[in-house]
C-alpha positions in Angstrom: 15.8 -18.1 14.0 12.3 -16.8 14.7 9.3 -17.6 12.6 9.0 -15.0 9.9 6.5 -16.1 7.3 4.0 -13.5 6.3 1.3 -15.9 5.2 -1.6 -15.9 7.6 -2.2 -19.7 7.1 1.4 -20.4 8.2 1.2 -17.8 11.1 -1.8 -19.6 12.6 -0.4 -23.0 12.0 2.6 -22.1 14.1 0.5 -20.2 16.4 -1.5 -23.3 17.2 1.6 -25.2 18.1 2.7 -22.4 20.5 -0.8 -22.3 22.1 -0.8 -26.0 22.6 2.5 -25.8 24.4 1.5 -22.8 26.4 -1.7 -24.3 27.6 0.2 -27.4 28.9 2.5 -25.2 30.8 -0.3 -23.3 32.4 -2.1 -26.6 33.4 1.3 -27.7 35.0 1.6 -24.3 36.6 4.8 -23.7 34.7 3.7 -20.3 33.4 6.6 -18.6 35.2 8.9 -20.3 32.7 7.2 -19.0 29.7 8.5 -15.8 28.0 6.1 -12.9 28.1 5.4 -13.1 24.4 3.9 -16.6 24.9 1.8 -15.5 27.8 0.2 -12.6 25.9 -0.2 -15.0 22.9 -2.0 -17.4 25.3 -4.5 -14.9 26.8 -5.2 -13.4 23.4 -6.2 -16.8 22.1 -8.3 -17.5 25.0 -10.1 -14.2 24.8 -10.7 -14.5 21.0 -12.1 -18.0 21.4 -14.5 -16.8 24.0 -15.5 -13.8 22.0 -16.1 -15.8 18.8 -18.3 -18.3 20.7 -20.5 -15.6 22.3 -23.6 -14.4 20.6 -25.1 -11.0 20.9 -23.4 -7.6 20.8 -23.9 -6.8 24.5 -22.7 -10.2 25.4 -19.4 -9.7 23.4 -18.8 -6.4 25.0 -19.3 -8.0 28.5 -16.7 -10.7 27.5 -14.2 -7.8 26.7 -14.9 -6.0 29.9 -14.7 -9.1 32.0 -11.2 -9.7 30.3 -10.0 -6.3 31.2 -11.2 -6.5 34.8 -9.6 -9.9 35.2 -6.2 -8.8 33.9 -5.4 -6.6 37.0 -6.1 -9.5 39.5 -4.7 -12.5 37.4 -1.6 -13.7 39.4 -0.8 -16.3 36.6 0.5 -13.4 34.4 2.8 -11.8 37.0 5.8 -12.3 34.7 3.9 -10.4 32.0 3.1 -7.5 34.4 6.6 -7.2 35.2 7.8 -6.8 31.7 9.2 -3.4 30.8 8.9 -2.3 27.1 10.6 0.7 25.8 12.1 1.9 22.5 15.8 2.4 22.1 16.8 6.0 22.6 18.7 6.7 19.3 16.1 5.7 16.8 14.7 7.7 13.9 11.0 8.7 14.1 8.5 9.8 11.4 5.3 11.8 11.6 6.2 13.3 14.9 8.2 16.4 15.7 10.1 14.5 18.5 10.8 11.1 19.5 8.2 9.3 21.7 8.7 6.9 24.6 6.3 4.4 26.0 6.9 5.8 29.4 5.8 9.1 28.1 2.6 7.5 26.7 1.3 6.3 29.9 -2.4 7.0 30.1 -2.8 6.1 26.5 -4.0 2.7 25.0 -1.1 1.9 22.6 -1.2 -0.2 19.5 2.3 -1.3 18.3 2.2 -2.4 14.8 5.4 -4.5 14.0 5.7 -4.2 10.3 8.2 -4.1 7.4 7.3 -2.1 4.2 7.9 -4.9 1.8 5.4 -7.1 3.3 1.9 -7.4 1.6 0.2 -8.6 4.7 1.6 -5.5 6.5 0.1 -3.3 3.7 -3.3 -5.0 4.2 -3.3 -4.0 7.9 -2.8 -0.3 7.2 -6.5 0.2 6.2 -7.5 -1.5 9.4 -5.4 0.8 11.5 -6.5 3.8 9.5 -10.2 2.9 10.4 -9.2 2.5 14.1 -7.5 5.9 14.1 -10.5 7.6 12.5 -12.9 6.1 15.1 -10.6 6.7 18.1 -8.4 9.9 17.5 -5.5 10.5 19.7 -7.6 12.8 22.0 -9.8 9.8 22.9 -6.8 8.0 24.4 -5.6 5.8 21.6 -2.1 5.9 20.0 -1.1 3.8 17.0 2.6 3.4 16.5 4.3 1.7 13.7 7.4 -0.2 14.7 9.4 -0.7 11.5 11.3 -4.0 11.9 13.2 -4.6 8.7 13.6 -7.9 6.9 15.9 -6.7 4.1 19.1 -4.6 4.5 17.6 -2.0 2.2 14.7 -1.5 4.7 17.0 -0.3 7.4 17.6 3.0 5.7 15.7 6.0 6.9 15.2 7.6 3.6 13.6 4.4 2.1 11.2 4.2 5.0 10.3 7.8 4.5 9.4 7.0 0.9 7.3 4.1 1.9 5.5 6.3 4.5 4.8 8.8 1.7 3.8 6.1 -0.8 1.3 4.4 1.4 0.0 7.6 3.1 0.8 6.6 6.7 0.0 9.4 9.2 0.5 7.8 12.6 3.9 7.9 14.3 6.6 5.4 13.0 9.9 4.5 14.5 12.7 3.0 12.4 13.7 0.1 14.8 16.6 -0.6 12.3 18.3 -3.1 14.7 14.9 -4.9 15.6 15.7 -4.2 19.2 12.0 -4.2 20.4 11.3 -7.1 18.1 14.0 -9.3 19.8 13.3 -8.0 23.3 9.8 -9.2 23.1 10.4 -12.2 20.9 8.0 -11.2 18.1 7.7 -14.1 15.6 6.2 -12.7 12.4 5.1 -9.7 10.3 2.6 -8.2 10.9 2.1 -8.5 14.6 0.1 -6.1 16.6 0.5 -5.6 20.3 -1.9 -3.6 22.4 -0.7 -2.1 25.6 -2.9 -0.8 28.5 -2.5 2.7 29.9 -0.1 1.4 32.5 2.0 -0.3 29.8 0.8 -3.9 30.2 0.7 -6.0 27.1 -3.0 -7.0 26.7 -3.1 -8.5 23.2 -1.0 -9.9 20.5 -2.6 -10.4 17.1 -0.6 -12.0 14.4 -1.3 -11.6 10.7 -4.0 -9.5 8.9 -7.8 -9.5 9.3 -8.3 -8.5 12.8 -9.8 -5.1 12.1 -13.3 -5.6 13.4 -12.1 -7.3 16.6 -9.6 -4.6 17.3 -12.2 -1.9 16.9 -14.5 -3.6 19.5 -11.6 -4.3 21.9 -10.2 -0.7 21.8 -13.7 0.8 22.2 -14.2 -1.5 25.3 -10.7 -0.7 26.7 -11.0 3.1 26.3 -14.5 3.0 28.1 -13.2 0.8 30.8 -9.9 2.7 31.5 -11.8 6.0 31.2 -14.1 4.9 34.1 -11.1 4.0 36.0 -9.7 7.6 35.3 -6.5 6.1 33.7 -6.9 7.8 30.3 -4.8 10.7 29.1 -6.9 12.7 26.6 -4.0 15.0 25.6 -2.5 15.3 22.1 0.9 14.3 20.7 3.5 16.3 18.7 2.2 15.0 15.3 4.0 16.4 12.3 3.6 14.5 9.0 6.9 13.6 7.5 5.7 12.8 3.9 6.7 14.9 1.0 4.1 17.2 -0.5 5.3 16.9 -4.1 7.5 14.7 -6.2 10.4 15.9 -8.3 8.3 15.6 -11.6 5.0 14.8 -13.0 5.3 11.2 -12.0 4.9 9.9 -8.3 6.2 6.5 -7.6 5.9 5.1 -11.2 5.5 1.3 -11.1 5.2 -1.1 -14.2 5.6 0.0 -17.8 4.0 -1.7 -20.8 4.6 -1.3 -24.6 2.1 -1.9 -27.4 2.9 -3.8 -30.5 3.4 -0.4 -32.4 5.6 1.1 -29.7 3.3 3.1 -27.5 3.8 3.0 -23.8 1.7 2.9 -20.7 2.9 3.7 -17.1 1.2 2.8 -13.9 1.7 6.1 -12.1 0.9 4.5 -8.7 1.4 7.6 -6.5 -0.9 9.7 -8.5 -3.5 6.9 -8.8 -3.6 7.0 -12.6 -2.5 5.4 -15.8 -0.5 7.4 -18.5 -0.6 6.5 -22.1 2.0 8.0 -24.4 3.6 7.9 -27.9 7.0 6.2 -28.4 8.7 9.6 -28.0 7.0 10.3 -24.6 4.1 12.6 -25.6 1.3 11.9 -23.2 -2.0 11.1 -24.9 -4.1 10.1 -22.0 -4.2 10.6 -18.3 -6.6 8.2 -16.8 -7.4 8.4 -13.1 -6.6 11.3 -10.7 -4.9 12.3 -7.6 -7.8 11.4 -5.4 -8.0 7.6 -5.0 -11.2 5.9 -5.8 -12.9 2.9 -7.4 -15.0 4.4 -10.3 -15.7 3.0 -13.8 -17.0 5.0 -16.7 -15.6 7.7 -18.8 -11.9 8.2 -18.9 -12.1 11.7 -17.3 -14.2 10.3 -14.4 -12.6 6.9 -13.7 -10.6 6.5 -10.6 -8.0 4.0 -9.5 -6.2 3.3 -6.2 -2.4 2.8 -6.4 -2.3 0.8 -9.8 0.9 -1.2 -10.0 0.6 -3.4 -13.3 -0.3 -2.5 -16.9 -0.4 -4.4 -20.0 -1.7 -3.8 -23.6 -4.4 -6.3 -24.8 -4.2 -4.5 -28.2 -3.2 -1.1 -29.5 -6.5 0.5 -28.1 -7.1 -1.6 -24.9 -5.1 -1.7 -21.6 -5.5 -4.1 -18.6 -4.7 -2.6 -15.2 -3.7 -4.3 -12.0 -5.6 -1.9 -9.7 -3.8 -3.0 -6.5 -5.3 -1.3 -3.6 -8.8 -1.6 -5.2 -8.1 -5.3 -5.3 -9.4 -5.3 -8.8 -8.5 -6.0 -12.5 -9.6 -3.1 -14.8 -9.8 -2.6 -18.5 -9.3 0.8 -20.2 -10.7 1.1 -23.7 -9.2 4.1 -25.4 -11.4 3.5 -28.4 -14.7 3.8 -26.4 -13.0 6.1 -23.8 -14.3 3.9 -21.0 -13.0 2.1 -17.9 -14.7 -1.1 -16.7 -13.9 -3.7 -13.9 -13.2 -7.2 -15.1 -12.7 -8.8 -11.8 -12.6 -7.7 -8.0 -15.1 -6.2 -5.7 -13.1 -3.3 -4.6 -12.5 -5.0 -1.3 -9.7 -7.4 -0.3 -10.5 -11.0 -0.6 -8.7 -14.1 0.9 -9.9 -16.8 -1.5 -7.2 -19.2 -3.0 -9.4 -21.0 -5.5 -11.8 -18.5 -7.2 -13.8 -19.3 -10.2 -16.7 -16.6 -9.9 -17.6 -14.3 -12.8 -15.2 -11.4 -12.6 -16.8 -8.5 -10.7 -18.2 -11.0 -8.2 -14.8 -12.7 -7.6 -12.8 -10.9 -4.8 -9.0 -10.5 -5.3 -6.2 -9.7 -3.0 -3.6 -7.1 -4.1 -3.0 -7.9 -7.8 0.4 -6.5 -8.5 1.0 -7.2 -12.2 -0.7 -8.5 -15.3 0.5 -10.3 -18.4 -1.3 -11.3 -21.6 -1.0 -14.9 -22.9 -2.7 -16.4 -26.0 -3.1 -20.0 -26.7 -5.2 -22.4 -28.7 -8.3 -23.9 -27.2 -7.7 -27.6 -26.5 -11.3 -28.4 -27.3 -10.9 -29.5 -31.0 -14.4 -30.8 -31.4 -15.7 -27.7 -33.3 -12.7 -27.3 -35.6 -12.5 -29.2 -38.9 -9.0 -28.0 -39.6 -6.7 -28.4 -36.6 -4.1 -26.3 -38.1 -6.3 -23.2 -38.0 -7.6 -23.2 -34.5 -7.9 -19.6 -33.3 -6.0 -18.4 -30.3 -7.8 -17.3 -27.2 -6.7 -14.8 -24.6 -5.8 -15.4 -21.0 -4.9 -12.5 -18.6 -2.3 -13.7 -16.0 -2.3 -11.9 -12.7 0.3 -12.0 -10.0 -1.8 -12.1 -6.9 0.7 -10.8 -4.4 -1.8 -10.9 -1.4 -2.4 -14.7 -1.7 1.0 -15.5 -3.3 -0.4 -17.0 -6.3 -0.7 -16.6 -10.1 -4.4 -16.2 -11.2 -6.1 -16.0 -14.6 -8.9 -14.2 -16.1 -10.6 -15.8 -19.1 -12.4 -13.3 -21.4 -13.6 -16.3 -23.5 -14.4 -19.8 -22.5 -11.5 -22.2 -23.0 -10.3 -25.7 -22.3 -6.7 -25.6 -21.3 -4.2 -27.5 -19.1 -5.2 -31.2 -18.7 -8.4 -30.4 -20.5 -9.7 -28.2 -17.5 -12.5 -26.1 -18.7 -12.6 -22.4 -17.7 -15.9 -20.5 -18.2 -16.1 -17.2 -19.9 -15.4 -14.2 -17.8 -14.2 -16.2 -14.7 -11.3 -15.3 -12.6 -9.5 -18.3 -11.0 -6.3 -19.5 -9.4 -4.0 -21.2 -11.7 -0.6 -21.6 -10.0 0.4 -21.7 -6.3 -1.3 -23.2 -3.3 -1.4 -20.0 -1.3 1.4 -20.9 1.1 4.3 -18.3 1.2 7.1 -20.4 0.0 9.7 -20.7 -2.7 8.4 -24.1 -3.7 9.0 -25.3 -7.4 7.0 -28.3 -8.6 5.8 -30.0 -11.7 2.3 -29.7 -10.6 1.0 -26.0 -10.6 -1.2 -26.4 -7.6 1.6 -27.9 -5.4 4.0 -25.1 -6.2 4.2 -22.0 -3.9 5.3 -18.3 -4.4 6.2 -15.6 -1.9 4.6 -12.4 -3.0 4.8 -12.5 -6.8 5.1 -9.0 -8.0 6.3 -8.9 -11.7 5.4 -10.8 -14.7 7.0 -11.2 -18.2 5.8 -13.5 -21.0 8.1 -15.3 -23.4 6.8 -17.8 -26.0 6.0 -20.6 -23.6 7.1 -19.4 -20.2 5.8 -16.8 -17.6 8.7 -15.3 -15.8 7.9 -14.2 -12.3 9.6 -11.7 -10.0 9.0 -13.6 -6.7 9.9 -10.6 -4.4 9.8 -12.1 -0.9 11.9 -15.2 -1.8 14.3 -12.8 -3.7 14.2 -15.0 -6.8 13.2 -15.0 -10.5 11.1 -18.1 -11.4 9.3 -19.4 -14.3 6.1 -21.2 -15.1 5.5 -23.4 -18.2 2.4 -22.3 -20.2 2.1 -25.7 -21.5 1.5 -27.6 -18.2 2.0 -25.1 -15.4 5.3 -26.6 -14.1 7.2 -24.1 -11.9 11.0 -23.9 -12.2 13.8 -21.8 -10.7 15.8 -19.3 -12.7 18.1 -17.4 -10.4 18.1 -16.4 -6.7 16.4 -17.7 -3.6 17.3 -21.1 -2.0 16.9 -24.7 -2.6 15.1 -24.9 0.8 11.6 -23.6 -0.1 11.0 -22.4 3.5 14.0 -20.1 3.5 12.8 -16.7 2.5 16.0 -15.1 3.8 18.4 -16.2 1.1 18.9 -12.7 -0.3 21.9 -10.5 -1.2 23.7 -9.0 -4.2 25.6 -11.8 -6.0 25.9 -12.4 -9.7 25.9 -16.1 -10.6 23.9 -19.2 -11.6 20.7 -20.6 -10.2 20.7 -20.6 -6.4 24.3 -19.3 -6.2 23.0 -16.0 -7.4 21.4 -13.6 -5.0 19.0 -10.8 -5.5 17.1 -8.6 -3.0 13.3 -8.2 -3.3 13.0 -7.9 -7.1 9.8 -6.5 -8.3 10.2 -6.2 -12.2 11.0 -8.4 -15.1 11.1 -8.1 -19.0 11.8 -10.7 -21.6 13.6 -10.1 -24.9 12.4 -12.5 -27.4 15.3 -11.7 -29.8 18.1 -13.0 -27.7 16.1 -14.9 -25.0 17.4 -12.6 -22.1 15.4 -11.6 -19.1 15.9 -8.2 -17.5 15.3 -7.8 -13.8 14.6 -4.8 -11.6 16.5 -5.9 -8.5 14.6 -3.4 -6.5 16.3 -3.4 -3.1 19.8 -3.6 -4.6 18.9 -0.6 -6.7 20.2 -2.2 -9.8 19.2 -3.6 -13.2 20.4 -7.2 -14.0 20.1 -9.5 -17.0 19.6 -13.3 -17.0 20.8 -15.6 -19.8 17.7 -17.8 -20.1 19.6 -20.7 -21.6 22.2 -20.9 -18.8 20.2 -19.4 -15.8 23.1 -17.1 -15.1 22.6 -13.5 -13.9 24.9 -10.4 -14.1 24.6 -6.8 -13.2 24.5 -4.1 -16.0 27.0 -1.3 -15.4 24.7 1.5 -16.4 26.1 5.0 -16.7 24.6 8.5 -17.3 25.3 10.5 -20.6 28.2 12.0 -18.7 29.8 8.7 -18.0 29.0 8.7 -14.2 27.4 5.5 -12.6 23.6 5.8 -12.6 22.1 5.5 -9.2 18.6 4.1 -9.1 16.2 4.1 -6.1 14.1 1.0 -5.8 13.3 0.5 -9.5 10.1 -1.6 -9.9 9.2 -1.8 -13.6 11.0 -2.6 -17.0 9.9 -2.5 -20.6 11.9 -3.0 -23.8 11.2 -0.7 -26.8 9.8 -2.1 -30.1 13.4 -2.8 -31.4 14.5 -4.5 -28.4 17.5 -2.0 -28.3 16.5 0.1 -25.4 15.2 -0.7 -21.9 12.8 1.6 -20.0 13.1 1.6 -16.3 10.7 2.9 -13.5 13.0 4.5 -11.2 10.3 4.5 -8.6 11.6 6.4 -5.6 13.3 8.9 -7.9 9.9 9.5 -9.6 11.4 9.1 -13.0 11.8 6.9 -16.1 15.1 6.2 -17.5 15.8 4.7 -21.0 19.0 2.6 -21.3 20.7 1.8 -24.6 21.6 -1.8 -24.1 24.5 -1.5 -26.5 26.4 1.3 -24.8 24.7 0.9 -21.4 24.2 4.7 -21.2 21.0 6.0 -19.8 19.1 9.2 -20.2 15.8 10.5 -18.7 12.7 9.4 -20.7 11.0 12.8 -20.4 7.1 12.9 -20.6 5.5 15.7 -22.6 2.2 16.7 -21.1 1.6 19.6 -23.3 -0.6 17.7 -25.8 -3.0 16.1 -23.4 -6.3 17.8 -22.5 -5.6 19.7 -19.2 -9.3 20.5 -18.6 -9.9 17.0 -17.5 -11.4 16.2 -14.2 -8.3 14.0 -13.4 -6.2 17.0 -13.0 -7.5 17.8 -9.7 -8.5 15.6 -6.8 -12.2 15.0 -6.5 -13.4 15.7 -2.9 -15.4 12.8 -1.6 -17.4 14.1 1.3 -18.8 11.9 3.9 -22.6 12.0 4.5 -23.5 15.1 6.5 -20.1 16.5 6.5 -20.1 20.4 6.6 -18.4 22.0 3.7 -18.0 25.5 2.4 -16.3 26.7 -0.9 -14.5 30.1 -1.2 -13.0 31.6 -4.4 -9.8 33.5 -4.0 -7.7 35.4 -6.6 -4.3 33.6 -6.3 -1.5 35.3 -8.2 0.3 33.3 -10.9 3.9 34.3 -10.1 4.0 35.4 -6.6 3.2 33.7 -3.2 -0.2 34.5 -1.7 -1.0 34.3 2.0 -4.3 32.7 3.0 -5.6 33.4 6.6 -8.2 31.2 7.9 -10.0 32.8 11.0 -12.3 30.5 13.0 -14.9 32.5 15.0 -17.1 30.8 17.6 -20.8 31.7 18.5 -21.0 33.1 22.0 -22.1 29.8 23.4 -19.0 28.0 22.4 -15.3 28.2 23.3 -12.1 26.3 22.4 -11.3 23.5 24.9 -8.2 24.6 27.0 -5.3 22.4 26.4 -6.9 20.4 23.7 -5.5 20.7 20.2 -7.4 22.6 17.4 -6.1 20.9 14.3 -6.1 21.6 10.6 -5.0 19.3 7.7 -4.7 19.6 4.0 -7.1 16.9 2.7 -6.7 17.4 -1.1 -4.5 19.7 -3.2 -4.0 20.3 -7.0 -0.7 19.6 -8.3 -0.6 23.0 -9.8 -0.5 24.5 -6.3 2.3 24.4 -3.6 1.8 25.3 0.1 4.5 25.7 2.9 2.7 23.4 5.4 0.4 20.4 5.2 -1.0 20.3 8.7 -0.9 22.1 12.0 -2.7 23.5 15.0 -4.7 26.8 15.1 -3.3 29.6 17.2 -6.1 31.6 18.8 -8.5 30.3 16.0 -6.3 31.3 13.2 -3.9 29.6 10.8 -2.2 30.8 7.6 -0.8 29.2 4.6 1.7 30.4 1.9 0.4 29.3 -1.5 2.5 29.3 -4.7 0.9 28.7 -8.1 3.2 26.4 -10.1 1.2 26.5 -13.4 -1.9 28.5 -14.5 -4.1 25.6 -15.3 -6.1 24.0 -12.5 -8.4 21.9 -14.7 -12.1 21.9 -13.9 -13.5 25.0 -12.4 -15.9 23.0 -10.3 -13.2 21.2 -8.4 -11.4 23.1 -5.6 -7.6 23.5 -5.9 -7.3 23.0 -2.2 -9.4 21.5 0.6 -8.5 22.0 4.3 -10.1 20.0 7.2 -10.5 21.5 10.6 -10.9 19.4 13.8 -11.9 21.6 16.7 -12.3 20.5 20.3 -15.1 22.9 21.7 -17.0 23.3 24.9 -20.3 24.9 25.9 -21.8 25.3 29.4 -22.9 21.7 29.6 -20.5 19.5 27.6 -17.6 19.2 25.2 -17.7 18.3 21.6 -15.5 17.8 18.5 -16.4 19.8 15.4 -15.1 18.7 11.9 -15.7 20.5 8.7 -14.0 21.3 5.4 -13.2 24.4 3.5 -12.7 24.4 -0.3 -10.6 27.0 -1.9 -11.0 27.8 -5.7 -8.9 30.1 -7.8 -10.7 33.0 -9.5 -9.7 33.4 -13.1 -8.2 36.4 -15.0 -6.7 38.2 -11.9 -4.1 40.6 -12.9 -3.6 42.7 -9.7 -1.5 41.1 -7.1 -3.3 40.7 -3.8 -0.8 39.4 -1.2 -3.2 38.4 1.6 -6.7 36.8 1.7 -8.9 36.2 4.6 -11.2 33.4 5.0 -13.6 34.0 8.0 -15.6 31.1 9.2 -18.3 31.4 11.8 -19.0 28.2 13.7 -22.0 27.4 16.0 -23.4 24.0 17.2 -25.1 23.0 14.1 -23.5 24.8 11.0 -20.6 26.8 9.6 -20.9 29.9 7.6 -18.8 32.7 6.1 
């Protein structure tokens, strides 16, 4: 079985073993006996070592250029040069209007990202790839292709991958290699793995794990420059057509965890809308915190921004704690003061596995859920009456990115084995950071595999350990980690998944993300995410069974990757985040009948800045705002006409692109991106509700990326047009023209 751990420490440990073996083969002139994947691994390692040991920017660039020059004449990699790489012909593609082939991409530097959408390290690579694509667009000669090579059975399904593409905002081409044909043909060993191909199709690099972003940018820049001088680069475009959905089926978009306060109010991490919703027990929304535009902003509730928050927990009736996942931060929402503040995290992904700094100085890595635990301080020196020692709060965090459980300490406390924790520090508590399903009596010797869901009982923390497909628990008395159901006795086997009810290791789950504990009967409810089921565990016997949930009409209820669970105040009903169906279901645990838990947005203030995306302009980015009278019940056509100054012309055979960059949820358009035709494009816009929130924020922004030429050179021109809706328009105007004049230095209407 190929090596498949996603933890970077494990990846590089195994990589070192391979490198040592490969080096010996090269020394003995046995390189012809090596598989191509080992050869490219070897030359990548040699290049990275030389690059790291070289000082100075110019010297580093020379190392890369020398490497590229030597590739062509290196006879020791003849077997690698004879390798033919190609996609199978019957695969599904995303974000393109037709399938691609590597043969058809000759002339492009191609980056193949072997990933699977459950993998946290694969998610961490996406921002690195996005930065690479922004710096080197397709017309510069670079193509990034995601090769989805599934781990779980659920990940082979095209519709599930499409939901993941939409959820994570991936815009480059992706192929669903459901049989892992290219993975096996090349001998890829781990997720994520990134292979870089030359314009002739020669594998040049193989980068395993995450954290290669800066090196990739430098290498790709050098490669494009080198091959351009060799006249090997194809500067043409590709048939890009985004596959993501414009709108979900409801006011929710990929809802994640749900939390309940003591008095029965609820909070939902509305991850796809980058916000947190707070509502009454009957579903009346009282607060919308965050907005469609992702960001990392503290302050007033109406201005605060989140980025794909996954976990929520009530600290008290007026205070919420949020696991702000893609901001890699722990945030606090005070409903009383109407403020959001960051408790821990810098806004950038960290890789520490110990921690201990004061909150905002401590970097985190993809916090996925949060739970509140209260315990007595073990420092008894200041308490005359030991029976009345006050409890202190600990915020427990499932740190999916480092495969650990962390803690944030609002107050100083002495806890396990009289260990002292300073006020406001954020520190690793359980797990050594290796990606394993290892139970142990000592918390620092235990290991998790992408812990993604937390639930507190009196003395135990229940953990949905998604990549080991198991539910586990940790004692809050001493940190001991124990199995509950699922997974395997072998801590290194992360492929023990399935759909089998039973006891302990005989039971099988598939990538569970959510857990909830019922104190009344000591049962644990599980969102068995990739099996699309809700299951229940008897905590006394460690036996799990599937709930046969039906709709009000009596038909079996079909979930789609449920990710969050929450019991109501009476423990009689279970709320479920039906994530990919963009809905919340409420289940009567006595009858096992479900009904939609409908949210009432009518009472919340719709004039909030969070109702429309905030446009974040880059420094110096050209921008123009136009107000148009869009009709409230009929479709309107918006014609954008780009007119060039006499010195400029559109570059022949180069694409002139446009893309919707932000859009209010009250508006719907027929297309999200496309190419100009003779300098023109048109949109069909439909107003869904006559309330666009703040008048200062555009309902729509469209970005234009033009390839232009003058008599001396060619240039790329990017600019943004914002569209606002004029109020109180009664007469129906079917068409609106937006004329934009473009010259070398400015845009104007």
